[in-house]
N, C-alpha and C positions, 0 to 999 in steps of 0.2 A: 583438938586433938592432932599431935604431930604425925604425919604420914610421909614415906618417899614416893617419889613419882620417876619414872624412866625415862627418856627419850633416847632409843638405840634401835638401828640405827638414826643420825641426825642426817636427812637427807637432803637434796640439792645442794652438797660440797662434795669437795675430791678427796675421798679416804672413806676412812670409819673414825666418827665421833661418836660418843655416848656422854648424855648429860642426865645427871642424876641432883633431884631437888628436893630436900626437905620441907615440906610445907607446914605452916601453922595457920590451918583453916586452909583460905584459897591463896594465903600469900605464899611467897617463895622466902623463907627464914635462912636459908642455906644451899648455895648449889656446889657440885663437883662436876668437873670435866676431864674425862678419860680418853684419850687416842688409843685407841684399842689395835692399832697396827704397828709395827716395827719396822724401821730404817736403818739397813745396814750397810749403806754406802760407803761409807766411811772404812768399814773392815775390808769391802772389796777392792779400795784403791791402795791397800799399803803393797808397799814394793813397786809400784808400777811408775812409768814415765809421767810426771809432772805435767807434760803436754798434753798428754792423753786425758787428764782427770775432766775436762769439761763435758767429754764424750758421756761419761760415765754419769756424773753429778745433773746433767740435763734430764735423764731419765727419772730424777727424786721424783718429777711430777710431769705430767704429760697436760696440763692447763696453764700452768705459766710459760710452758716450754722452754723459753731462752733465759730465764732470771739465772737459774744455777750455773749455765755456763758461762755469762757474764761475770757471775761472781766469782768462778773457778777461774777463768784465764787472768781478771785482775788480781788473784791471789799471786797466780804464779809469776806475773808480771811484777808485782809489787816484790816478791821475796828476790827477785833477780835484778830489781832495779833496771826493767826492762822497759822503754819507752817505746810509745806508738805514733804512727805519723796521725798528723791533724786529721786527714780524709778517712782515716779508719774512726777515729772518736766520732766524728759527724755520723759515719754509717751506723758505729754501735749506737748513737744517740736515736738515730730514727727508728731502728729495729726495737729497742727498748719502749721508745714514745708509741709505737704501733701497738706493740703487746699492751700498753696503759691503754690506750683507748678502745681496743677490741676485748679487752677483758672486762672494762668496766662496764661496758655496753653489755656483755654478755651476762654477768652478775646482775646487774639491774632488772633486766628483763627475764633472765632464764634460770636465776638461782632464787631471787630476791622479792621481784615483783609480784609475786604469788602470794605472799604475806600479806598484801595488801590489796589484792584484785580477787574480786570472788569471780572465778570462770563463769558459773552457774548463771550468776546474776545476770551476765553480759546478755543472755539470752531474751531479757526482758525489755533490752534497751531499743528506743526507738532510734532509727537510721537517721532520721533528719535532724532530731535533736544532739545527736551522737556528732553530725557532720559541723553542726553547729558550735558545740562545743570545742571540739579539735580546731576550727578556725578561730576561736577566741581564745586560744592559749597558745598555739605556735602557728607556723606557717608551712607546714606539712603539705607537700602537694596532692597527696593522696588523702583526702578528707570531702569527698562528696558523699552525700546520702547512699549513692548505688553501692559505692565501694563498702561502706560499712554494712552494707545489706548484704552483700556478697559474703563477706566474711563472719556475719551472724548465720547466713545460710550454711556455711562450712563448720561452723562450730555446732550447730544444731545437727548437722549428721553424725559428728563426733558423738553426741551425747546419745541422739535415739539411735545410732547405731549399738551402744553398749561398747565401742572400741574407743576409749578417753586417750589413749596414747600418752601423750607428754602432757597430759594434763589429769592423770589418774592419781588417787589417793592424794588427793587435798582435801581440807577442811571447809569444802564449801557449805556456805549457808551458817557458817559460824557467826555469831552474835556481834562480834568485833569487827566483822568486816563493815564497812561505814561507807564506799564509794557507791554513788547513784549508777544504776544499770549503763550509762551512756558512759560513764568513766569508764566502768569495767572493760566496755567493748572494745573503747579507745586504746587502752592499754593492751587488751588481748591481739586487736589488730598488729601495733608496734611489735607485740611480743614475736609474731610470727613473720614481720617483715626483718625483723633482728636477724632472725635464723637464715633469711637470703643474704643480707647485709656482709655478714661476718665472712662467705665465701669470698669475697670480693677483697676486702680489707688485708685478709692474711696473705695475700700474694704480694704485699711488700716485701714479706718475710723470703717468699720463694724467690724475689729477683736479686735480694742482698744475702742472702742465706742459702740461696739452692732447693730449700724446702720448709714444709711447715706442716706437723709441730716439728719441734728439734731443730732449727736451721743450725748449718754450719757457722764453726767459729775458729779461731785461729791465735793461739798465744802469740804476741809480737803485733797484732792488726787484725785484719779480717778476710777471707780466704776471697774475695770477690776482686779481681782486676778491673780496671776502668781501661775502655777503650774508646777512642774518639776518632779513628780512623774509620770512614766509611766502608774501606774494601778489606776492613778486618773484622768484621762483625762477627761474634759469638754467641751462641746463648750462654755461654759459662760466664761473659764478661759485663760489667755494667758500663751499657752504651745508652746514646740519645735517644734511642726508642725506650729502654729500660728506664732512664731518668723522667721522661716524659709520661710512663704511667704511673710513678710515682708519684708526681706529681698530682695525676686526676685521682689516685688513692686517695691522698691526703683532703682533698676536696670533697670523697665521696665520705670520708670520717667525718668529716665539719658539716657537711650538709645536714645527715642524721642525727650529730649531737645536738646541731640548732634547733633541728624542725621535729624532733620528737622527744630524745634522751632528757635535755634541760628541761624543755615544757612538761613533759608526764611528770619528773621528779617534783618539781612545784605544785602541779595541779593534785598529785595524790598527797603530797605533803600537808596542804591546805585541809585536809580532812583529818589530819592525826596528829595535830599539833601539841596532843597532851603526849606524843612520843618524843619531843623535844624534851622532856621533863624527867625523863626516865630510862635508864639502859647506860649510865656512865658506869667506868671501870673504876680503875684506880687512880686516875686524876694526874697521872705520871705519862709524859710521852717522849717518844725517842726516836730520831731520824738519823741515819748514817749520810744521808745527802747524796744526790745521783745529779746525773747530766753534766758532766764537765764541760769546762770549756778546753781550749787548746794545750792548757799547762794544767794536768789533774791533780797537782801538787797544791794549786791555789784554791782551796774549797769556797774562800769567799765568792769566788767566780760559776760556782755550781748555780743551776737553776732552785734545785731542792737545798735548802740549807742543812747542815749538821748541827746536832744541839740534841738537848735536854729541858724538857718542861716538868718542872715539880710542881704539884698541888695548885694546878691550873693557872699559874703565874706565868701571864705571857709578857711579863716585863722583863724577864731573864733566861737567857738562851745559856745551859752550861754546857763547856766543851766537851766532846769525847773522843777520846784515844784507843783505838781497836787494838793498840799493842799493850796496852797498861794492863796488868795482870790484877790492878785493883778495882779494876772497872766494871768488865763484863767476865761474868762467871756464870757456870750451869752448876745447879744443882738437883739433887735426887732423891733427898730424903722421903719424896713421894712418889717415885717413879721405878720401874721395874728396872733397875742398874744397880751395879754395885763400881763403887772407888775403891780403889786401893789402899786411901786414907782413910775409909770408911764412908758411911752414908752422909754425914753431917757437911761433909768437906764440900769447900765450893772450889772449880775448876775453871782457869782460864782456858780458852778453847786450843791454844797452842800445847796445852798441857792435858785436853782432854782425853776421857777415855770412854769406851763404847763396849762396856762389859753389861751382857745381855743378863737379867736373873730375876725372870719372872715367878711371883711369890703370889699370885692372885689366884682367885677362886676358878675351878676347872667350869669353862663354859656347857651346857647352861646355866648361869647362874641368875638370881634375884637382885642381888644388892651389891657391888663392891664394898670392900673393906677398905674404908676411907681413911682410918686411923691408920691403916699401914700404907704400903704401895699401891696407887691405883691409876696410874698411866703409864704408857710407852712415851710420854714426852719428859723431857727434862724442864728446869726451871729456872731457864735466863732471868737474870738479874743485873743491874747497873748500879754500881756501889751500893749493893745490896736491896735494891729497892726493885719493885717489879713495875714493870713500863708496857705502855699500851704503843703498839707500832701499827703504821697505816695511811690509809689517805688522810684521816681525821688529824693524825700527827703531822702529817707533812703541810697541810693546810693550817694547822696554827703556827708553824714555824715559819713558812712564807707570811702568815698575816702579822706574826710578831715581828718579823723583818720589816714589814712595812712594803710586801711586793705589791706594785700599783694595781696590776692586773688583779690579782687576789683579792686584794682589800675591798676592790670595788666591787667585786664578785659575791664577795660574803658579805659586807654592806649592802647590797643593792636586795639580796637575797632576805636578810633578816628584816630589813623594811617592809620586804611585801609581805612576808608573813607576820609581821608585827611581831617580832620575837627580840630577845636580847642576846648578846654574845655567848653568856652561859647555855644558850639553847643548843649550841655546839656540842656540849658534854653530852652527848646521848645518843639512843640508839638512830632517830632519824638524823643527828647531826653527823654521825658517820659516814649513813647514806647520802646527805646532800654534799658532805664534804667531797667523796668519790666523783659524785658528778662536776661539781665545780673546777675540782683538780684535771679532768677531762679536758675541760675550755682552755687551762692552762698548757698543757701539754701539747693540745693541736696548735696554739699560738705559737710554742716555741719549734714544733715542728718544721712549720715555713722559714722561720730563720736559719735553722739546720740546714735544710734543703738548697736554701739560696747562698748559703757560705758554702756547700759542697759544689754548686754549680761554679760559682767565682773562683774557687781553688781550682777545678779543672780548667776554666776558659784562661787561668792563668800559666799554666802549664803543670800543674803539681798532680801528678796520676799515682801518686806513691799510696799503697793499701798497706804495706807491710815491712817491717823491720827486721831485717835478716841478722844483726849483728850480735844476736846472743843464741842464736837456733843450734850451736855446735855447743852440746852438754861439757865437752872437754875445758870450754871454757868459765863455766859456775864455779862458784865456791864449794868446799866439801860441804858445808853446812849453810843452807839459807832458809828464812822463814818470813813468810808473808799473810797479811790480811787482804782478802778482795771483798768489796761491797757492792751492793747496788740497793736499791729501794724498788722492790719488786710490787706490783700492782699491790698486793696484801700487807706491804710492808717493809723495815728493815731487814736484808738478809747480807749476812757473809759470811765467807768461807775461812778458814786458817790452813795452812798448810805448812808443815816442816818438810823440808828436802836432804837427805844425807846422800851424799856421793851419789848425786843423779837421780835418784829414787825417792818416793813420796815414803817419808817414815811415820808420819802421822797427817791426818786429814780429821777437820770436825767442820760441821755445818749448822749454824743456828740459822733456824728459818722464822720467817715472820708468825706461823701459826703456834710456834714454841713460846714465841714471847707472850702470845696473846691466850693462849689456851691451856698453857702449862697447871699443875697441881699445886697446891701448897708446896711452901718451902718451910726448913728446919724452923725457923722463927713464927710458923703458922700464918705467914702473909699470902694470901691469894691472887693469882692473878687476874689479868681485866677479864676474862669471860665470868667467872665463879664471880668476880664484884659487881659485873653487871647487871646479873640477873636476881641477886639479893634486892628482896623488896617488891619485885613483879607481883601483881595478882592476876591470876588464872580464871577469866570467867567459865571456862569449862575444862577442869584440870586433866579431863580424859582427852580432850583434844586440845594442847597446849601450844595453842597457836603463837602466844606471845613469847614464849620461849625463843620459837623459831626465828620470830622478826629479831631477838636482838642478837642471838647467834649469828644469825645471815647478814648481821649488818657490818659483823668484821669479816663477811667473808673466808670461812674457814678452806683449809686447804692442809689435810693430813697428809704428812710426805708417805709416799709408795711402799707398800710392803715389798720387802724380799726375801723372807725367809718363809719354808713350808714346815712344819712340824707336828707330827702326830701327839696324840693327847699326853703323851709321857714325855712331850719336849724333845724327842728326837728328831734328827736332819731327815725328811722323806725324798725330797728333791733338790738336785744342785745344776744348775744351769752355768754352764760353761759359756762365757762372753769371748767371742776371739775378734 
């Protein structure tokens, strides 16, 4: 008998996401993904100075912090053909890379690990056996029996006191949890350590961008000057003290990744190998590419390649052109928007429209009308095809291009788990790809850091290009596409500038690619495709749904409208 189950809201993500699934017995026959919050940044930006856009778009999300700012400044620089100094490129790369490492570790421990780790089971662990396990899988310095005994004591205090805090509302005791108590205790310990670790690693953003979250950026470069004169040390300039601190932060990042994150991923994966056989999305993957070299126009020099993989075929990378109106389009046939050309039209972002039109049921409601519009997310397509973006897409691009470090990491991981390459196209394939990508990024960070030091020693202190800062020198109309590979996937902003002001602005975010609803052709997106076929052992506690959805690391963009039940504006916030 067919029935509908609803998970709303999906927790341990940024924003509001609703998943509905039609069940045939205990198997998901069809799933629907609904973004239940609206983003209106595009509307706010109209008529503003394009050099200010990054400060607004960066507030789309408080988790990724800097990625929208990067996409925005690159969009304006692309429109104005505005080159930036090599030092600015290196500093941006370091800041983006730090975001990757921070975000991936936080996702694994604080957003996703509890889908695999039973916190209550950890109370049954033997501390000595946990110590032995930790030392067998990694080299973490905190791995003594006394250390794990102390963690168990703290956890017991939480449970017995009834104040679960961060561990509240889990499906503890679910039959699909398989880790032994000792592995659960080890993971909980590292969960708590990661909370402290992140406070230190975000300091890199404060050194180079002034603060975190939402560090500062600048069209034409970066806002941090470089100072090498000991007599002119300043808290606002990047000096030798700051450079030394960056080195220390990178070392701290690498130590935790090597000693905890990587071993924990492999240890957990070994108990859930069947999850390397389920959760595949649409089989198509997209990457815009990122981490440019000295010349951003040379895409072949990027660390992350640009391209599209179709139907799992790793032998061919199809080229991507963000300016081609036939390649990237957004559709709204199942979204709460209208286009002037009608609901069936697809628009390239340069011509994109943000016309809100909510036609869904008034809350509270039991089910969405999935035959009509059912999401605030649009449906992006590349040449009419749905695409998955994110760490798995990037690792597949690197693997297809024969990147030595990536291929070594992927192959050794698959051998250790006795899995074929096809295992990557899965729920745990995404999770493993995120971990391996972190290693690749950390390796590159040291190279960028050394290059920055070499430039400074050679006397190159430039971090900003002033040549186009005067709007009177700009063309009457210009358009540009700025892109980055955010931790969650390909992110791009498109801007149209007329008479020195923003005429149109559109952002297509990673979760729009992954979580968007069906299109006019009935094609479903990666979330909906990945859930089909899942067997739920306990439909009242749909842990399996959370595992696959969290493997994408959802980030539903922040809402900016406050409406009453009749759709009327209740609050208007003026940003000065």
